Structures are given as structure tokens and as C-alpha cells.
C-alpha positions as CSV (number, residue, x, y, z in Angstrom):
1,M,99.9,7.5,40.4
2,S,97.2,10.0,40.0
3,T,94.5,11.3,42.3
4,L,92.0,9.2,41.0
5,A,93.5,6.3,40.9
6,H,94.4,6.6,44.3
7,T,90.8,7.2,45.4
8,M,89.6,4.5,43.3
9,M,91.8,2.0,44.5
10,T,91.5,3.1,48.6
11,A,87.9,2.7,47.9
12,A,88.0,-0.6,46.3
13,R,89.9,-2.0,49.2
14,S,87.4,-0.9,51.8
15,A,84.6,-2.2,49.9
16,D,86.3,-5.5,49.8
17,S,87.3,-5.6,53.3
18,G,83.6,-4.9,53.6
19,L,82.1,-8.1,51.5
20,A,84.6,-10.3,53.2
21,N,82.9,-9.8,56.6
22,S,81.2,-13.2,56.5
23,G,78.8,-12.3,59.3
24,G,76.8,-9.6,57.4
25,L,74.0,-11.9,56.6
26,D,73.7,-13.3,59.9
27,R,72.1,-10.4,62.0
28,Y,68.9,-11.1,60.0
29,P,66.6,-13.3,61.9
30,Y,65.3,-15.5,59.0
31,A,69.6,-16.2,58.0
32,E,69.4,-18.9,61.0
33,A,65.8,-20.0,60.6
34,S,66.0,-23.8,60.4
35,A,63.7,-26.0,58.2
36,D,62.5,-27.7,61.0
37,R,61.4,-25.0,63.3
38,V,57.7,-25.7,64.9
39,G,55.3,-24.0,62.5
40,A,57.7,-23.3,59.4
41,P,56.0,-24.3,56.5
42,A,57.7,-27.2,54.7
43,W,58.8,-25.9,51.4
44,E,59.0,-29.3,49.3
45,G,61.7,-29.5,46.7
46,T,64.0,-27.2,48.2
47,D,67.1,-27.1,50.2
48,P,66.7,-27.9,53.7
49,E,68.9,-24.7,54.0
50,L,67.3,-22.1,52.7
51,G,70.0,-19.3,53.7
52,R,72.0,-20.2,50.7
53,V,72.0,-16.5,49.4
54,S,75.4,-15.6,48.1
55,R,77.2,-13.5,51.0
56,R,79.2,-11.8,48.3
57,A,76.4,-10.8,46.2
58,A,74.2,-9.7,49.3
59,G,76.9,-7.7,51.1
60,S,77.0,-5.4,47.9
61,R,73.3,-4.7,48.1
62,G,73.0,-3.5,52.0
63,R,69.2,-3.1,51.3
64,G,67.9,-4.6,54.7
65,L,65.3,-7.2,55.3
66,H,63.4,-6.3,51.9
67,G,66.7,-6.7,49.5
68,Q,68.2,-9.4,51.6
69,L,64.3,-11.7,50.6
70,V,64.7,-10.5,47.3
71,Q,67.9,-11.8,46.8
72,Q,66.9,-14.9,48.6
73,L,63.9,-15.8,46.5
74,G,65.2,-14.6,43.1
75,Q,68.3,-17.0,43.8
76,M,65.8,-19.7,44.9
77,I,63.7,-19.0,41.5
78,V,66.4,-18.9,39.0
79,S,68.4,-22.1,40.5
80,G,65.4,-23.9,40.1
81,D,64.7,-24.6,43.8
82,L,61.0,-22.8,43.2
83,G,60.2,-24.0,39.8
84,A,57.9,-22.9,37.4
85,D,54.1,-22.3,38.3
86,R,55.2,-23.0,42.0
87,P,52.8,-21.1,44.2
88,L,54.1,-18.5,46.5
89,V,51.9,-17.8,49.9
90,P,52.9,-14.6,51.3
91,E,51.8,-15.8,54.8
92,E,54.4,-18.8,54.5
93,I,57.1,-16.9,53.0
94,G,56.7,-14.3,56.2
95,Q,57.0,-17.1,59.0
96,R,60.0,-19.0,57.3
97,F,61.8,-15.9,56.9
98,E,60.5,-14.1,60.0
99,V,59.6,-10.9,58.4
100,S,56.5,-8.8,58.1
101,R,54.1,-9.2,55.4
102,T,54.5,-5.5,54.1
103,V,58.5,-7.0,53.5
104,V,56.8,-9.9,51.8
105,R,54.7,-7.9,49.7
106,E,57.1,-5.2,48.6
107,S,59.8,-7.9,48.0
108,L,57.2,-10.0,45.7
109,R,56.4,-7.1,43.9
110,V,60.0,-6.6,42.7
111,L,60.4,-10.0,42.0
112,E,57.1,-9.3,39.7
113,A,58.9,-6.5,38.0
114,K,61.8,-8.8,36.7
115,G,59.2,-11.4,35.4
116,L,59.8,-13.8,37.9
117,V,56.7,-14.3,39.5
118,S,53.2,-13.1,39.0
119,A,50.1,-12.5,40.9
120,R,46.5,-12.5,39.5
121,P,43.3,-12.1,41.7
122,N,41.8,-15.6,42.6
123,V,45.1,-17.3,41.9
124,G,47.6,-15.9,44.0
125,T,51.5,-15.3,43.3
126,R,53.2,-18.0,41.1
127,V,56.8,-18.5,39.6
128,R,56.9,-17.8,36.1
129,P,58.8,-19.7,33.4
130,V,62.3,-18.8,32.0
131,S,60.8,-17.6,29.2
132,D,58.8,-14.7,31.2
133,W,61.9,-13.5,33.0
134,N,63.5,-10.6,32.2
135,L,67.3,-11.9,31.3
136,L,68.6,-8.4,31.2
137,D,67.9,-7.7,34.2
138,P,71.4,-7.2,36.5
139,D,70.0,-8.5,39.4
140,I,68.9,-12.0,37.2
141,I,72.4,-11.9,35.4
142,E,74.0,-12.1,38.5
143,W,71.8,-15.0,39.7
144,R,72.4,-17.0,37.0
145,A,76.0,-16.4,37.2
146,F,75.8,-18.0,40.8
147,G,73.2,-20.9,39.8
148,P,73.2,-23.9,37.9
149,Q,73.2,-21.9,34.7
150,R,76.6,-20.3,35.1
151,D,78.3,-21.9,32.0
152,D,75.5,-20.8,29.8
153,Q,75.3,-17.7,31.5
154,R,79.0,-16.7,30.7
155,R,78.7,-17.8,27.4
156,E,75.4,-15.7,26.7
157,L,77.1,-12.9,28.1
158,S,80.1,-12.9,25.9
159,E,78.3,-13.3,22.7
160,L,75.9,-10.4,23.5
161,R,79.0,-8.6,24.3
162,W,80.5,-9.0,21.3
163,T,77.3,-7.8,19.5
164,I,77.3,-4.5,21.3
165,E,80.6,-3.4,22.4
166,P,82.7,-3.4,19.2
167,L,80.0,-1.3,17.4
168,A,79.9,0.8,20.6
169,A,83.8,1.8,19.9
170,R,83.2,2.6,16.5
171,L,80.5,4.9,17.2
172,A,82.1,6.5,19.9
173,A,85.1,7.4,17.8
174,G,82.9,9.8,16.2
175,H,82.2,12.3,19.1
176,G,85.5,13.3,20.1
177,R,84.6,14.5,23.4
178,E,87.6,15.5,25.5
179,D,86.7,15.0,29.0
180,V,85.2,11.5,28.1
181,Q,88.3,10.6,26.5
182,Q,90.4,11.7,29.2
183,R,88.1,9.7,31.8
184,L,88.8,6.4,29.5
185,S,92.3,7.2,30.1
186,D,92.2,7.4,33.4
187,M,90.7,4.1,33.6
188,V,93.6,2.5,31.9
189,E,95.8,4.4,34.2
190,I,93.9,2.9,37.2
191,M,94.2,-0.4,35.9
192,G,97.7,-0.3,35.2
193,H,98.6,0.1,38.8
194,A,95.9,-2.1,39.9
195,M,97.9,-4.5,37.9
196,G,101.2,-3.7,39.1
197,Q,100.2,-4.3,42.7
198,G,98.0,-7.1,42.4
199,D,94.7,-5.2,43.1
200,A,92.3,-7.6,41.3
201,L,89.2,-5.5,42.8
202,T,90.3,-2.3,41.5
203,F,90.8,-3.5,37.9
204,A,87.6,-4.9,37.8
205,R,86.2,-1.8,38.6
206,A,88.1,0.2,36.4
207,D,87.5,-2.0,33.7
208,A,83.4,-2.0,34.4
209,E,83.5,1.6,34.3
210,F,85.7,1.9,31.3
211,H,83.3,-0.1,29.2
212,S,80.0,1.5,30.4
213,L,81.1,4.7,29.6
214,L,82.3,3.9,26.4
215,I,78.7,2.6,25.5
216,Q,77.4,5.6,27.0
217,V,79.6,7.8,24.6
218,A,78.6,6.0,21.7
219,G,75.3,8.4,21.1
220,N,72.9,5.7,20.5
221,R,70.1,5.7,23.6
222,M,69.5,1.9,22.7
223,L,73.1,0.9,23.1
224,E,73.4,3.4,26.3
225,H,70.6,1.5,27.6
226,L,72.8,-1.7,27.5
227,S,75.5,-0.3,29.6
228,G,74.4,-1.5,32.9
229,I,74.3,-5.2,31.4
230,V,77.8,-5.2,30.1
231,S,78.6,-3.7,33.7
232,A,77.0,-6.8,35.1
233,A,78.6,-9.1,33.0
234,L,82.0,-7.5,33.8
235,Q,81.1,-7.8,37.8
236,V,79.7,-11.3,38.3
237,S,82.0,-14.3,39.7
238,G,83.4,-17.1,37.9
239,G,86.3,-18.2,35.4
240,P,87.4,-15.5,32.7
241,V,85.6,-15.4,29.5
242,T,86.9,-12.5,27.7
243,G,90.4,-10.6,27.8
244,C,88.9,-7.8,30.2
245,E,88.2,-10.4,33.1
246,R,91.9,-11.4,33.7
247,P,94.4,-8.7,34.8
248,N,97.3,-8.8,32.1
249,E,99.3,-6.7,29.7
250,A,97.5,-7.7,26.5
251,S,94.2,-6.9,28.2
252,L,95.9,-3.6,29.1
253,A,97.5,-3.1,25.9
254,H,94.0,-3.2,24.0
255,H,92.2,-0.9,26.4
256,G,94.8,1.7,25.5
257,R,94.4,1.0,21.7
258,I,90.7,1.7,22.0
259,V,91.7,5.1,23.9
260,D,94.2,6.6,21.2
261,A,91.9,5.1,18.4
262,L,89.1,7.5,19.9
263,A,91.3,10.1,20.2
264,D,92.2,9.8,16.4
265,G,88.5,9.8,15.5
266,D,89.1,6.2,14.1
267,G,86.0,4.3,14.4
268,A,87.4,1.1,12.3
269,A,90.3,1.1,14.5
270,A,88.4,1.3,17.7
271,E,86.0,-1.6,16.6
272,A,88.9,-3.8,15.6
273,A,90.9,-3.1,19.2
274,M,87.9,-4.0,20.9
275,R,87.2,-7.1,19.0
276,Q,90.9,-8.1,20.1
277,L,90.2,-7.2,23.6
278,L,87.4,-9.6,23.5
279,T,89.0,-12.5,21.9
280,V,92.5,-12.4,24.5
281,H,91.7,-15.9,25.7
282,P,90.9,-19.1,23.2
283,E,87.8,-20.0,25.3
284,V,86.3,-17.0,23.6
285,E,86.9,-18.3,20.0
286,R,84.9,-21.1,20.6
287,V,81.9,-18.6,20.6
288,V,82.8,-16.3,18.0
289,P,85.6,-16.1,15.3
290,A,88.9,-13.9,15.9
291,P,88.2,-10.9,13.3
292,R,89.6,-11.2,10.1
293,E,92.4,-9.0,8.7
294,H,91.2,-6.8,6.1
């Protein structure tokens, strides 16, 4: 095993053990707040237990009170617990989650930047409709994947990847950068070792880096801007949608064919290999047809 593969697998195992610590969220006061506390505002129409934040997602951020509150409110908005045009009163939020006015204000600013809320003079802060959300924001992608829209989110991500990645593979073949090709080859090696050891987390992380790097080397700045979306698509939990998301020999072989096509400067072969990779599983074929043989 290469030094890079060993390092990445070790890091993944360490991160996994940290994410498995279910007590990480409980050190924050608002995680234990009860809806029937004296003086706590009643958030009608929401789940009485507001500490429903995904521990897996929250644990990966580690941004303290501010990050936890963004996560909590974001998930509540995306899940529909806080519907469109719902007023969000900072004072009530601060009391409910036992955080300072500064934490609330900064959290709402983050949500406003994502298109989830709007703040206007004499109107206050309100939840915005879905049509205003930045659906390409990695956090929103994750929140939708954990919420009631999970099936639609996975389907839409699959369709988007089908649009982006085959083209990126074709373009990347024309750049011939040896350092990038070596890095992609390293990722395939790491995926192979991880699959042999049943290490799904390391496989997923190497896979995400492979696809992100491939898009970045395509030489198209607009495609490069979308690399974070593909990474988010690969990292959200849920049932497998494409061949990348389930470690197996077929997936690994398709990744290897992409690397070989890039080394040969064969854009058509790289594109075809990527399309095959994205249609390993039959559940994808109902979204987009398998590539035709020419």
C-alpha cells in the first residue's frame, strides 16, 4: 500500500470514530432544551423536540454554537417544519436555543446568504419559498438529502452529475497533466485497498476527491465551480444512486478506465467510461438511458 493510501485510510478511520460520538451535540445547552420550558416560546407547527439535527452532519462541522444553530434552523426550514413566510424572531430563537443575540444574528445571515430567509426593515426575518433557495449550496443539498425530499434530491443530483461529469472527463483528457493523472491514479489505488478491507468511508472519500479533481482539471471555470456540488452528492447519506456510491469491482474498474483514457488523451473513451460508471446500477437507468454503442 502506498504512503498516501495508508495516510488517507488512517485519517478516515479517525474521523469516523469522531462522528460516531453521539454525545458531541449534547454539550450545547440548547440541545437539551425542552419545548415546555417556562418562558420558552411556542413554535407552533414544529416538532416539539427541536434537537433533531443530524448528528452525523453536525459532528462533521465542529463550528460551535453558530454552526450548530445554522444546521438546526436550516434543517427545520428545508424539512418544512418552518414553512415559507414564517416569521423568525431573533429574540425567540435566542431564548429557545439558549444562545446569544450575536449567535442568532450571524446564523440568520448565513441562512440569508443561502436564500433560505430574508430580512427586511419593518418586516423582519421570514422564511423564503423553495424557489428562492440556493439549491446548489452544499449544505442545502445535505439537508434535503436528510429530509423528506431525500428521494427527489438523489434523483436530481444524479441527473445533474450526468450532465456535468461525462463532459468534464472528455475535457480533462485534453490537458495531459502528469501530476493530476498520478493523483487520480492514487485515488483509484486507495479505493481498491479500502474496498479490500471493507472500509467504505475511505472508499467514499477517495471517490469524492477523484471526481472533484477530475472536474477541476477539465479547464472550464464554470464546471470547476460545480465540483463542490459533486462532492456533496457523493457524501450525502442514503441509498446508492450511482456506481460510485457502492464499493464494488465494476465501479473500481470504471474509475481505472477513466484514468487510462486520460493518460492516452482519449476524450471519447474517458467520457464513455464516466457514463458507464454513472449507470452501474439499474436504478439510475430510469433517470437517464445507458450510453449507446457507436
